[in-house]
C-alpha positions as CSV (number, residue, x, y, z in Angstrom):
1,M,-19.8,-18.3,0.8
2,N,-19.4,-14.7,0.5
3,P,-16.2,-13.3,-1.2
4,K,-13.6,-11.3,0.5
5,C,-12.8,-7.6,-0.3
6,A,-9.9,-7.0,-2.6
7,R,-8.9,-4.0,-0.6
8,C,-9.6,-4.7,3.1
9,G,-9.8,-8.5,3.1
10,K,-13.2,-8.7,5.0
11,I,-16.3,-10.4,3.7
12,V,-18.4,-8.6,1.2
13,Y,-22.1,-9.1,1.5
14,P,-24.3,-8.7,-1.5
15,T,-25.9,-5.5,-0.6
16,E,-22.4,-3.8,-0.4
17,K,-20.7,-5.6,-3.2
18,V,-18.9,-4.1,-6.2
19,N,-17.6,-6.8,-8.7
20,C,-15.0,-5.1,-10.8
21,L,-11.6,-5.9,-12.2
22,D,-12.1,-9.6,-11.6
23,K,-12.3,-8.8,-7.9
24,Y,-14.9,-8.0,-5.2
25,W,-14.9,-4.8,-3.2
26,H,-16.9,-3.0,-0.6
27,K,-18.4,0.2,-2.1
28,A,-16.4,2.2,0.2
29,C,-13.2,0.2,-0.6
30,F,-13.5,0.8,-4.3
31,H,-11.5,4.0,-4.4
32,C,-8.6,5.5,-6.4
33,E,-5.2,3.9,-5.5
34,T,-3.7,7.5,-5.5
35,C,-6.1,9.9,-4.2
36,K,-8.6,7.6,-2.4
37,M,-11.5,9.0,-4.1
38,T,-14.5,6.7,-3.9
39,L,-15.3,5.2,-7.3
40,N,-18.2,3.6,-9.0
41,M,-18.8,1.5,-12.1
42,K,-19.3,4.7,-14.3
43,N,-16.1,6.7,-13.3
44,Y,-13.3,4.2,-12.6
45,K,-10.5,3.2,-14.8
46,G,-8.6,0.0,-14.3
47,Y,-4.9,-0.5,-14.7
48,E,-3.3,-3.6,-13.6
49,K,-6.3,-4.9,-11.7
50,K,-6.5,-1.6,-9.7
51,P,-9.0,1.1,-9.7
52,Y,-8.1,4.7,-10.5
53,C,-10.0,8.0,-11.0
54,N,-9.6,9.7,-14.4
55,A,-7.0,12.3,-13.1
56,H,-4.7,9.5,-11.7
57,Y,-5.0,6.9,-14.3
58,P,-1.5,5.9,-15.1
59,K,-0.3,7.2,-18.5
60,Q,0.9,4.4,-20.6
61,S,4.2,5.0,-22.5
62,F,4.5,2.9,-25.6
63,T,7.9,1.3,-26.4
64,I,6.9,-0.4,-29.5
65,V,6.2,1.7,-32.7
66,A,3.6,0.2,-35.1
67,D,4.6,-0.8,-38.7
68,T,4.3,2.7,-40.1
69,P,5.2,2.9,-43.8
70,E,8.6,4.2,-42.8
71,N,9.3,1.3,-40.6
72,L,8.2,-1.2,-43.2
73,R,10.6,0.5,-45.6
74,L,13.4,0.3,-43.0
75,K,12.8,-3.2,-42.4
76,Q,13.4,-4.0,-46.1
77,Q,17.1,-2.7,-45.7
78,I,18.9,-5.7,-44.3
79,C,22.4,-5.6,-43.1
80,L,23.9,-8.9,-41.8
81,P,27.2,-9.0,-39.8
82,G,30.0,-9.5,-42.4
83,Q,27.8,-8.5,-45.3
84,S,27.2,-5.4,-47.2
85,L,24.1,-3.4,-47.0
86,Y,21.6,-4.2,-49.8
87,F,18.0,-3.1,-50.5
88,R,15.2,-5.3,-51.4
89,P,12.9,-3.6,-53.9
90,L,9.6,-2.5,-52.6
91,P,6.6,-4.4,-53.6
92,G,4.2,-2.9,-56.3
C-alpha cells in the first residue's frame, strides 16, 4: 500500500516520493510553508515537522538560560520565605 502525501493527502508513488520529517510528500508538495518554494533533501530545514526554506526557517527564541558561571553563583544564594538571605561558600 502506498503512503499518502502529508500536504495534499493523495497517494504518493515511489517515483515521486520524498520521505522527510517522518512523512511522505510528492516532490511538488515538498515546499516551504511560508513562500511555497519547492524544496529538496539538501535545502530544506524542518521545524515542528514542517519544511521551510532557509530564509523562512522560524527563529527559535530561547527562554531558558544555561548554567553559566554567573547563574551557578546566583543559585547558591538561597532565600526561603520567612528566613534571612545567606550565602553558601563556593566549592574549591
